[in-house]
C-alpha positions in Angstrom: 2.2 -52.3 2.9 4.8 -54.5 5.3 8.2 -53.2 6.4 7.7 -50.0 3.8 6.7 -46.4 5.4 4.1 -44.4 3.5 5.1 -41.2 2.0 3.7 -38.1 1.2 3.9 -37.3 -2.5 7.1 -35.7 -3.4 6.4 -31.7 -2.7 8.8 -30.3 -5.2 12.1 -28.5 -3.8 12.1 -26.4 -0.7 14.3 -24.3 -1.7 15.1 -22.7 -5.5 18.4 -22.0 -5.2 20.5 -23.0 -2.1 24.2 -21.4 -2.0 27.1 -23.0 0.0 30.3 -20.9 0.5 33.3 -23.1 1.3 33.6 -26.4 -0.7 35.1 -28.8 2.0 33.8 -32.0 2.8 31.1 -30.5 4.9 29.5 -28.9 1.8 30.1 -31.4 0.2 27.9 -33.8 2.2 25.3 -31.5 2.1 25.4 -31.0 -1.5 25.1 -34.4 -1.9 22.0 -34.7 0.6 20.3 -31.8 -1.0 20.3 -33.5 -4.1 19.1 -37.1 -3.3 16.6 -35.5 -1.2 15.6 -33.1 -4.3 15.7 -29.8 -1.5 16.8 -27.7 -3.6 16.4 -26.6 -7.6 19.4 -25.3 -8.1 22.6 -25.5 -5.8 25.8 -22.7 -6.2 29.0 -22.7 -4.7 31.9 -20.9 -3.7 35.4 -21.4 -2.7 38.0 -19.3 -2.2 41.0 -21.3 -3.6 40.5 -21.7 -7.6 41.7 -25.1 -7.7 38.7 -25.9 -5.6 36.7 -24.3 -7.5 37.7 -26.0 -10.8 37.5 -29.1 -9.0 33.9 -28.4 -7.6 33.0 -27.8 -11.4 35.1 -30.6 -12.6 33.2 -33.2 -10.6 29.9 -31.5 -10.5 29.7 -30.9 -6.4 27.3 -28.0 -7.4 25.2 -27.1 -10.1 27.0 -23.8 -10.4 30.3 -23.0 -9.3 31.0 -19.3 -8.5 33.9 -17.1 -9.0 33.2 -14.5 -5.7 30.7 -15.5 -2.6 28.7 -12.6 -3.4 28.0 -14.2 -6.7 27.1 -17.7 -5.6 24.4 -16.3 -2.9 22.5 -14.0 -5.9 19.1 -15.2 -5.6 19.8 -17.8 -3.0 16.8 -18.5 -0.6 19.1 -20.5 2.0 22.9 -19.4 2.3 25.2 -21.8 3.7 28.6 -20.7 5.2 31.4 -23.8 5.2 33.8 -21.9 6.0 36.3 -21.7 9.1 35.2 -19.3 11.9 37.7 -16.7 11.3 36.6 -16.3 8.2 32.6 -16.0 9.0 32.9 -12.2 9.4 34.5 -11.1 6.3 32.4 -13.6 4.4 29.4 -12.1 5.8 30.5 -8.7 5.0 31.0 -9.9 1.5 27.8 -11.6 0.3 25.4 -8.9 3.0 24.7 -6.3 -0.3 24.0 -9.4 -2.8 21.2 -11.4 -0.1 18.1 -11.5 -1.7 15.5 -9.9 0.9 14.0 -12.9 3.2 17.0 -15.4 2.6 18.0 -17.7 5.2 21.9 -17.6 5.8 23.1 -20.1 8.7 26.6 -22.1 9.0 28.5 -25.0 9.8 31.7 -23.1 11.3 34.5 -25.3 11.1 37.0 -25.2 13.9 39.8 -27.6 13.1 42.0 -26.5 16.6 40.5 -26.1 19.8 
C-alpha cells in the first residue's frame, strides 16, 4: 500500500490498569495518548485538590477518579507519579502499601522553578 505503513494487528491494551497520580497537563496528555492508542484497559487517577478531582471526573479525563492516591493505584499495572518533585516522597509512602506486586512505578515529576 503506497503511502501507508503496514501495521500488525492490534494486540489490545498493554496495561490492564494505569494509575495517574496528579491530574494536571502532563497526566491529561498521557491519558489522552493512552486512550487514542488503546494502551490501557482502565485509567484511574487522583489529584490532591477536590476541585481538580471534580473537574477531571466531569470531563472524563480518566475512567475513574479516586479520593486517595492509594485507592487509585490498587490493582494498577503501571503507576505514573505526575506530581512536583518535592511531593514524590509523601506520595510514594502513601501508595507503597497499596501497590500491586510487580507493578511498574514511574514519574514525570514537574519542577516549576530552577
